[in-house]
C-alpha positions as CSV (number, residue, x, y, z in Angstrom):
1,M,0.0,-0.2,0.1
2,T,1.1,3.7,-0.8
3,Q,2.1,6.1,2.0
4,S,-1.3,7.8,3.1
5,L,-2.0,10.9,3.2
6,S,-3.1,10.8,7.1
7,K,0.6,9.7,7.4
8,L,0.8,12.8,10.1
9,V,-1.2,14.5,12.3
10,G,-1.8,18.1,10.6
11,E,-4.3,20.5,9.1
12,G,-6.8,20.3,6.7
13,L,-6.2,16.4,5.7
14,A,-8.6,14.4,4.4
15,Y,-9.3,10.7,5.8
16,F,-10.6,8.0,3.9
17,N,-13.1,4.9,4.1
18,V,-11.0,1.4,3.8
19,I,-13.0,-0.8,1.3
20,N,-12.0,-4.0,-0.3
21,G,-8.1,-2.8,0.1
22,K,-8.4,0.7,-1.4
23,R,-9.2,4.5,0.0
24,I,-12.3,6.2,-1.1
25,V,-14.1,8.8,-0.4
26,A,-17.7,8.3,0.1
27,V,-20.2,8.2,-3.3
28,E,-21.7,11.2,-2.6
29,K,-18.3,13.0,-1.8
30,E,-19.7,14.6,1.4
31,V,-17.5,14.7,4.4
32,I,-17.9,15.4,8.4
33,E,-15.5,17.6,10.0
34,V,-13.5,16.3,12.7
35,V,-13.3,18.0,15.7
36,C,-10.2,18.1,18.5
37,P,-11.9,18.4,22.0
38,S,-9.1,20.0,23.3
39,D,-9.9,23.5,21.3
40,G,-13.5,22.9,19.6
41,K,-11.5,23.5,16.2
42,V,-11.5,21.4,13.1
43,F,-8.5,19.3,11.7
44,C,-9.3,17.1,9.0
45,T,-12.2,15.3,7.5
46,I,-13.7,11.8,6.9
47,P,-16.4,10.4,4.6
48,R,-19.9,11.0,5.3
49,S,-21.0,7.4,4.5
50,R,-24.5,6.1,3.7
51,Q,-25.9,2.8,2.4
52,E,-24.2,2.7,-0.8
53,D,-21.4,3.0,0.8
54,V,-22.0,0.4,3.6
55,N,-23.4,-2.0,0.6
56,R,-20.2,-2.0,-1.2
57,A,-18.1,-2.5,2.3
58,V,-20.2,-5.9,2.9
59,D,-20.4,-7.0,-0.7
60,A,-16.7,-6.6,-0.7
61,A,-16.4,-8.5,3.0
62,R,-18.8,-11.1,1.2
63,L,-17.0,-12.0,-1.6
64,A,-13.5,-11.9,0.8
65,F,-15.1,-14.6,2.9
66,N,-17.2,-16.8,0.2
67,S,-14.2,-16.9,-2.3
68,G,-11.2,-14.7,-0.7
69,P,-8.6,-16.5,0.6
70,W,-8.7,-15.3,4.2
71,A,-10.8,-18.8,5.0
72,E,-8.3,-20.6,2.9
73,L,-5.2,-19.9,5.2
74,T,-4.3,-22.3,8.2
75,A,-5.0,-20.4,11.7
76,V,-1.4,-20.3,11.7
77,E,-0.9,-18.0,8.8
78,R,-4.0,-16.0,9.9
79,G,-1.5,-15.5,12.8
80,R,1.6,-14.8,11.2
81,I,-0.6,-12.0,9.8
82,L,-2.1,-10.9,12.7
83,H,1.4,-10.7,14.1
84,K,2.7,-8.9,11.7
85,W,0.0,-6.6,12.2
86,S,0.5,-5.9,16.1
87,Q,4.4,-5.0,14.6
88,L,3.4,-2.6,12.3
89,I,1.2,-0.5,15.4
90,L,3.9,-0.7,17.6
91,E,6.2,1.1,14.7
92,N,3.7,3.4,14.0
93,L,3.1,4.3,17.6
94,D,3.9,7.8,17.9
95,E,2.0,8.6,15.0
96,L,-1.3,6.4,16.3
97,A,-0.9,8.0,19.5
98,A,-1.4,11.3,18.3
99,L,-3.7,10.8,16.4
100,E,-5.8,8.8,19.4
101,S,-4.8,11.7,21.6
102,R,-6.3,14.8,19.6
103,D,-9.1,13.0,17.8
104,T,-10.5,11.9,21.2
105,G,-9.3,14.7,23.6
106,K,-7.3,12.2,26.1
107,P,-3.5,12.9,27.7
108,V,-1.0,12.0,25.5
109,R,0.4,9.2,27.7
110,Q,-3.0,7.8,27.8
111,G,-3.1,7.5,24.2
112,I,0.2,6.0,24.0
113,A,-1.3,3.2,26.6
114,D,-4.0,2.8,24.1
115,I,-2.1,1.9,21.2
116,R,0.2,0.0,22.9
117,A,-3.1,-2.2,24.4
118,A,-4.4,-2.1,20.9
119,A,-1.0,-3.7,19.3
120,R,-1.5,-6.5,22.3
121,Y,-4.6,-7.8,21.1
122,Y,-3.1,-8.8,17.6
123,E,-0.3,-9.9,19.4
124,F,-2.9,-12.3,22.0
125,Y,-5.1,-13.3,18.8
126,A,-1.9,-14.1,16.9
127,G,-1.1,-16.7,19.3
128,A,-4.2,-17.7,20.6
129,V,-5.9,-18.9,16.9
130,D,-4.1,-22.3,16.3
131,K,-5.2,-22.9,20.5
132,I,-8.8,-23.3,19.3
133,H,-9.7,-27.0,19.1
134,G,-12.7,-29.3,18.5
135,D,-13.6,-32.4,20.4
136,T,-14.3,-36.2,19.7
137,I,-17.7,-37.3,21.4
138,P,-18.1,-41.1,22.1
139,V,-22.0,-42.1,20.4
140,L,-23.1,-45.1,18.8
141,A,-21.1,-48.2,18.1
142,G,-19.2,-47.8,14.9
143,H,-19.6,-44.0,14.4
144,T,-17.2,-41.4,15.4
145,A,-18.4,-37.7,16.4
146,L,-16.3,-34.6,16.0
147,T,-16.5,-30.9,16.6
148,L,-15.4,-28.0,14.8
149,R,-15.3,-24.1,15.4
150,E,-15.9,-22.2,12.1
151,P,-16.8,-18.7,11.7
152,H,-20.0,-16.9,11.3
153,G,-18.8,-15.3,8.0
154,V,-19.4,-11.4,7.7
155,V,-19.4,-9.5,10.9
156,G,-20.9,-6.0,11.4
157,A,-19.0,-4.0,14.5
158,I,-19.8,-0.6,15.1
159,I,-17.5,0.9,18.0
160,P,-17.7,4.2,19.9
161,W,-15.5,7.0,20.2
162,N,-14.0,6.6,23.2
163,Y,-11.9,3.8,22.6
164,P,-11.6,3.3,19.0
165,S,-8.3,1.5,18.9
166,Q,-8.7,-0.7,21.9
167,I,-12.1,-1.7,20.9
168,M,-11.1,-2.0,17.5
169,G,-8.2,-4.0,18.4
170,R,-10.8,-6.6,21.0
171,I,-13.3,-7.0,17.9
172,A,-11.0,-7.3,14.8
173,G,-8.5,-9.1,16.4
174,A,-10.4,-12.2,17.4
175,A,-13.2,-12.0,14.1
176,L,-10.4,-11.9,12.0
177,A,-8.6,-14.8,13.9
178,M,-11.2,-17.0,13.3
179,G,-11.9,-16.7,9.7
180,N,-14.3,-14.2,9.7
181,T,-14.5,-10.9,7.3
182,L,-15.8,-7.7,9.0
183,V,-17.1,-4.4,8.2
184,I,-16.1,-1.8,11.1
185,K,-18.3,1.3,11.3
186,P,-16.6,3.8,14.0
187,A,-18.4,6.1,16.3
188,E,-18.0,10.0,13.9
189,D,-16.5,11.9,16.6
190,A,-13.5,10.0,16.8
191,C,-12.0,7.1,14.6
192,L,-9.1,8.3,12.8
193,S,-7.1,6.0,14.8
194,V,-9.2,2.8,13.1
195,I,-8.6,4.0,9.8
196,R,-5.2,4.2,9.8
197,I,-5.2,0.7,11.9
198,A,-7.1,-0.5,9.1
199,E,-4.7,0.8,6.6
200,L,-1.5,-1.1,8.3
201,A,-3.5,-4.3,8.4
202,L,-3.0,-4.1,4.6
203,D,0.6,-3.4,4.8
204,A,0.7,-6.4,7.2
205,G,-1.1,-8.5,4.2
206,L,-4.4,-9.0,5.4
207,P,-6.1,-9.3,2.0
208,A,-8.2,-7.2,0.7
209,G,-12.0,-6.9,1.4
210,V,-11.1,-9.0,4.8
211,L,-11.5,-5.6,6.7
212,N,-13.4,-2.4,5.9
213,V,-13.9,0.5,7.4
214,V,-16.8,2.9,6.9
215,T,-17.5,6.4,8.6
216,G,-20.4,8.2,9.4
217,Y,-23.4,9.2,11.2
218,G,-25.1,6.1,13.1
219,E,-28.6,6.6,11.2
220,E,-26.8,7.2,7.6
221,A,-24.5,4.4,8.3
222,G,-24.6,2.4,11.0
223,A,-28.2,1.6,10.7
224,P,-27.9,0.4,7.2
225,L,-25.2,-2.0,8.4
226,T,-27.1,-3.5,11.2
227,K,-29.9,-4.2,8.8
228,N,-28.0,-5.5,5.7
229,V,-29.0,-9.0,5.1
230,H,-25.6,-10.2,4.1
231,I,-24.3,-9.6,7.6
232,D,-23.7,-13.1,9.8
233,F,-23.3,-11.6,13.0
234,L,-23.4,-8.1,14.9
235,T,-21.3,-7.0,17.6
236,F,-21.8,-3.2,19.1
237,T,-20.3,-1.5,22.0
238,G,-22.3,2.1,23.4
239,S,-25.6,3.0,25.3
240,P,-28.7,0.2,26.2
241,D,-30.8,2.6,24.0
242,V,-28.9,1.5,21.0
243,G,-27.5,-1.6,22.0
244,M,-31.9,-2.4,22.0
245,L,-32.0,-1.2,18.3
246,I,-28.7,-3.3,17.3
247,Q,-30.3,-6.1,18.8
248,H,-33.8,-5.5,17.2
249,A,-31.8,-5.8,13.8
250,A,-30.6,-8.7,14.2
251,A,-33.5,-10.5,15.1
252,R,-34.9,-9.2,12.1
253,N,-32.1,-11.2,10.4
254,H,-31.9,-14.2,12.6
255,I,-28.4,-13.7,13.4
256,G,-26.3,-13.3,16.5
257,C,-25.1,-10.5,18.2
258,T,-22.4,-9.1,21.3
259,L,-23.6,-6.2,23.1
260,E,-21.2,-4.4,25.7
261,L,-23.4,-1.8,26.9
262,G,-22.1,0.6,30.1
263,G,-22.2,0.6,33.3
264,K,-22.5,1.9,36.9
265,S,-20.0,0.5,38.6
266,P,-18.7,-0.2,42.2
267,Q,-16.1,-0.1,44.4
268,I,-16.5,-1.3,47.7
269,L,-14.2,0.3,50.8
270,F,-14.6,-2.1,53.8
271,E,-13.1,-1.2,56.7
272,D,-9.9,-2.9,56.8
273,A,-9.4,-1.9,53.2
274,D,-5.5,-0.7,52.7
275,L,-6.6,3.0,52.1
276,D,-3.2,3.9,50.7
277,A,-3.8,1.4,48.3
278,A,-6.8,2.0,47.6
279,I,-7.6,5.9,47.2
280,P,-5.6,6.6,43.9
281,V,-6.9,3.8,42.2
282,V,-10.5,4.8,43.0
283,V,-9.5,8.6,41.7
284,N,-8.1,7.1,38.7
285,A,-10.9,4.7,37.8
286,I,-13.2,7.9,37.2
287,I,-10.9,10.3,36.2
288,Q,-9.2,7.9,33.4
289,N,-10.7,9.0,30.2
290,S,-12.0,12.1,31.6
291,G,-14.7,9.3,32.6
292,Q,-15.7,8.4,29.1
293,T,-15.0,4.5,30.0
294,C,-17.7,2.0,30.3
295,S,-16.2,0.0,33.5
296,A,-15.8,3.8,35.0
297,G,-15.9,3.2,39.2
298,S,-18.2,5.9,39.3
299,R,-19.6,4.5,42.2
300,V,-17.4,4.4,45.5
301,L,-19.3,2.1,48.5
302,V,-17.6,2.8,51.9
303,S,-18.3,1.7,55.4
304,R,-19.1,3.9,57.7
305,K,-16.8,3.1,60.1
306,I,-14.2,5.1,57.8
307,V,-16.1,6.9,55.8
308,D,-14.9,10.7,57.2
309,Q,-10.9,9.2,56.8
310,V,-12.1,8.1,53.0
311,S,-14.1,11.3,52.2
312,E,-11.3,13.7,53.2
313,E,-8.5,11.8,51.5
314,L,-10.8,11.5,48.3
315,G,-11.6,15.0,48.7
316,K,-8.0,16.1,48.8
317,R,-7.2,14.7,45.9
318,F,-10.1,15.7,43.9
319,S,-9.5,19.1,44.8
320,S,-5.9,19.1,43.4
321,L,-6.8,17.4,40.1
322,V,-6.6,19.8,36.7
323,A,-8.6,19.2,33.4
324,A,-6.4,20.3,30.3
325,P,-5.2,19.8,26.8
326,H,-4.6,17.0,26.0
327,H,-0.8,17.7,24.3
328,E,-0.3,19.0,27.8
329,D,-0.7,15.4,29.8
330,G,-2.8,16.5,32.3
331,D,-4.8,14.7,35.3
332,L,-7.3,14.6,32.5
333,G,-8.2,16.1,29.6
334,P,-11.7,17.5,27.7
335,V,-14.6,15.2,27.2
336,V,-15.2,14.4,23.5
337,S,-17.6,16.6,23.0
338,T,-20.5,19.3,23.3
339,F,-23.0,17.2,23.6
340,Q,-21.3,14.8,25.9
341,R,-20.3,18.0,28.5
342,V,-24.0,19.0,28.1
343,Q,-25.2,15.3,29.1
344,I,-22.7,15.9,32.5
345,E,-23.8,19.1,33.3
346,R,-27.4,18.3,33.5
347,M,-26.9,15.7,35.5
348,V,-24.6,17.8,37.9
349,A,-27.5,20.0,37.8
350,V,-30.0,17.4,39.2
351,A,-27.4,16.6,41.9
352,A,-27.4,20.1,43.0
353,E,-31.2,20.5,42.9
354,H,-31.7,17.5,44.8
355,D,-29.1,18.9,47.6
356,V,-26.5,16.3,47.3
357,P,-23.6,17.4,48.8
358,L,-20.5,18.4,46.8
359,I,-17.6,16.9,48.8
360,A,-14.9,18.6,46.7
361,K,-14.1,20.1,42.4
362,G,-11.2,19.8,40.7
363,T,-10.5,22.7,38.2
364,I,-9.8,23.8,34.5
365,S,-6.4,24.6,33.4
366,S,-5.9,28.1,32.8
367,S,-4.3,27.4,29.4
368,A,-7.7,25.1,28.7
369,P,-9.0,27.3,25.4
370,K,-12.2,28.1,26.3
371,T,-14.0,26.6,23.2
372,G,-12.6,23.2,24.4
373,Y,-15.1,20.5,26.0
374,Y,-14.3,20.8,29.8
375,I,-15.5,19.6,32.6
376,A,-13.6,19.9,35.9
377,P,-14.0,16.4,37.9
378,M,-16.6,16.4,41.4
379,L,-17.3,14.2,44.2
380,F,-20.3,13.7,45.1
381,G,-21.2,12.5,48.8
382,P,-22.9,11.1,50.9
383,V,-25.4,10.1,48.0
384,R,-28.5,8.4,48.4
385,T,-28.8,5.1,46.6
386,N,-32.3,6.1,44.8
387,E,-30.5,9.7,43.1
388,R,-29.6,9.5,39.7
389,I,-26.1,10.2,40.2
390,A,-25.9,6.7,41.9
391,Q,-28.1,5.2,39.4
392,E,-27.3,5.9,35.8
393,E,-24.4,6.1,33.9
394,I,-23.3,9.5,33.7
395,F,-19.8,8.9,31.4
396,G,-18.1,11.5,33.0
397,P,-15.4,12.4,35.7
398,V,-18.3,12.4,38.5
399,L,-18.0,10.3,41.2
400,A,-20.6,9.2,43.9
401,L,-20.0,8.5,47.4
402,I,-22.5,6.0,49.0
403,V,-22.4,4.7,52.9
404,F,-23.0,1.4,53.7
405,D,-23.1,-0.2,57.3
406,D,-22.6,-3.9,56.9
407,E,-21.4,-6.8,54.1
408,E,-25.2,-7.3,53.2
409,E,-25.8,-3.7,52.7
410,A,-23.0,-3.1,50.4
411,I,-24.2,-6.0,48.3
412,N,-27.4,-4.6,47.7
413,I,-26.3,-1.3,46.9
414,A,-23.5,-2.8,44.5
415,N,-26.3,-4.8,42.9
416,G,-28.9,-2.0,42.8
417,T,-28.5,-0.7,39.7
418,P,-29.5,-1.7,35.9
419,F,-26.1,-2.5,35.2
420,G,-23.4,-4.9,36.0
421,L,-19.8,-4.9,34.5
422,V,-17.1,-4.5,36.3
423,A,-17.1,-4.0,40.7
424,G,-13.7,-3.9,43.6
425,V,-13.9,-5.1,46.8
426,W,-11.2,-3.7,48.9
427,T,-10.6,-5.8,52.1
428,R,-7.8,-7.7,53.8
429,D,-10.1,-10.4,54.9
430,G,-9.8,-13.0,51.9
431,S,-13.1,-15.0,53.3
432,R,-15.0,-12.0,53.0
433,A,-13.9,-10.8,49.4
434,M,-14.9,-14.0,48.1
435,R,-18.2,-14.1,49.6
436,V,-19.0,-10.6,48.0
437,A,-17.4,-11.1,44.5
438,R,-19.1,-14.1,44.2
439,K,-22.8,-12.4,45.2
440,I,-22.2,-9.2,43.0
441,R,-23.8,-9.5,39.4
442,A,-21.0,-7.7,37.6
443,G,-19.3,-9.9,34.5
444,Q,-15.6,-9.1,36.3
445,I,-14.8,-8.8,40.1
446,F,-11.2,-7.0,41.0
447,I,-10.5,-8.2,44.8
448,N,-7.8,-5.2,46.1
449,G,-7.4,-3.3,42.5
450,Y,-9.4,-2.3,39.5
451,G,-8.3,-3.3,36.4
452,A,-5.3,-5.2,35.2
453,G,-3.7,-3.3,32.1
454,G,-5.7,-3.7,28.9
455,G,-7.2,-6.8,30.1
456,V,-6.6,-8.1,26.7
457,E,-6.4,-11.9,28.2
458,L,-9.6,-11.5,30.4
459,P,-13.4,-12.2,29.4
460,F,-15.1,-9.1,29.4
461,G,-18.7,-8.1,29.4
462,G,-22.1,-7.7,31.5
463,F,-25.2,-8.8,33.4
464,K,-28.3,-6.9,33.1
465,K,-28.2,-3.8,30.8
466,S,-24.4,-4.1,30.9
467,G,-25.4,-6.3,27.6
468,H,-24.6,-9.9,26.8
469,G,-21.8,-11.9,25.3
470,R,-18.1,-11.9,25.9
471,E,-15.2,-9.8,24.4
472,K,-11.5,-10.3,25.0
473,G,-9.3,-13.9,25.7
474,F,-10.5,-16.9,24.4
475,E,-14.0,-16.1,25.3
476,A,-14.1,-13.8,22.3
477,L,-12.5,-16.3,19.7
478,Y,-15.8,-18.7,20.9
479,E,-18.2,-15.5,20.3
480,F,-16.9,-15.1,17.0
481,S,-17.3,-18.6,16.1
482,A,-20.5,-21.6,15.8
483,T,-19.6,-25.3,16.8
484,K,-20.3,-27.4,13.8
485,T,-20.4,-31.6,14.4
486,I,-19.4,-34.3,12.1
487,V,-20.5,-37.3,12.6
488,I,-19.2,-40.5,10.7
489,N,-21.0,-44.0,10.1
490,H,-18.1,-45.9,9.2
491,G,-19.1,-49.4,10.7
């Protein structure tokens, strides 16, 4: 592939769809302006794709699956391409991190961490793909039964703006490893790293049509992708409301789907918690990516016996936090858009109307342009469990402190929202830690910690309105494949 026009992060650049191994504009030649959240200024454009563009991408993926070389490659050969792709991502780390940071507003160090994690997905699945084995099953005399894992076919993926490169990695790495072909519709708010990483896939040897990226608005490009009858499986990360539409679209075509739909994740601090270890983690879990993380620890549940100490320590830390432009690498950057900032401000206003105490509030850097989308991090508490900021996903740097009296109440509060994605349990009592972890309805439970790097190897997904299906780890390879049973009558 020739060097892309998107090689540098500069002003006025045009980015392109990647369809059937080529970089092309939208059929109607319209574009969407891409804005940097740090200053609110346009710095490049992406295609404004519609149904015809989506259909072209799906047709390319269908052809590549049905008659292209991808499905004919062995697992080892697919793994080698994925590994080369991972290496190319790391070789272009600085460029990709700069794209990710400017496009989303996240601090530079986080952009670097995200790109490293993205590369790790391809590396992991490169090594995992030939470890997926079938079974032999004892049946009737004179018969041998065996199972195979086979790809679904063409996968349609709609990915969000908060971690574009990472979420692309956890989907594309697993889906392609299993022999599927893929059409990705990234969020129009932030997708530049997705486009560039797709270009690098071609340089790594991925055949044309196996991976396609189509940019555009949800109703104009995302909806046609979910409704296309040539899609065999859907995967979506985003809000519960849109997830419901995705699931309806999948049902109409009788195909499966994986949904990751957010959370209201608690961190529980019992009276014997190691606060020196816990407090920094609690803070980071809500300000990372300016709180725009599905697994953000947006509730901290604190034993009444230590609530005064915890409130004071958290208050000190929140008061010292500063939101700054992405290139200043501050504690946190801006949120992604004006819309997102307004949504957060509305939730905060409701808390104020209900007289929820504000314990502490950070600041916005004096160097931050007034045209940027900044929110100062906030700590509220004690928060009643029926308040909106204790029940709803805010998707911003807002932490709700909730008090509990005993273990049973802590578990009930932890489970007392519509979500169930992640939870943290802080205690020195091993028996209590395991009891609580077993009783919390969430897809991941961390004891005396929260998160594990990118968590590439760990199955990830939720209960209740947090969605269904699992991503990451070996579980994702099972999600992106189906079991075929073969029975041989050999006499």
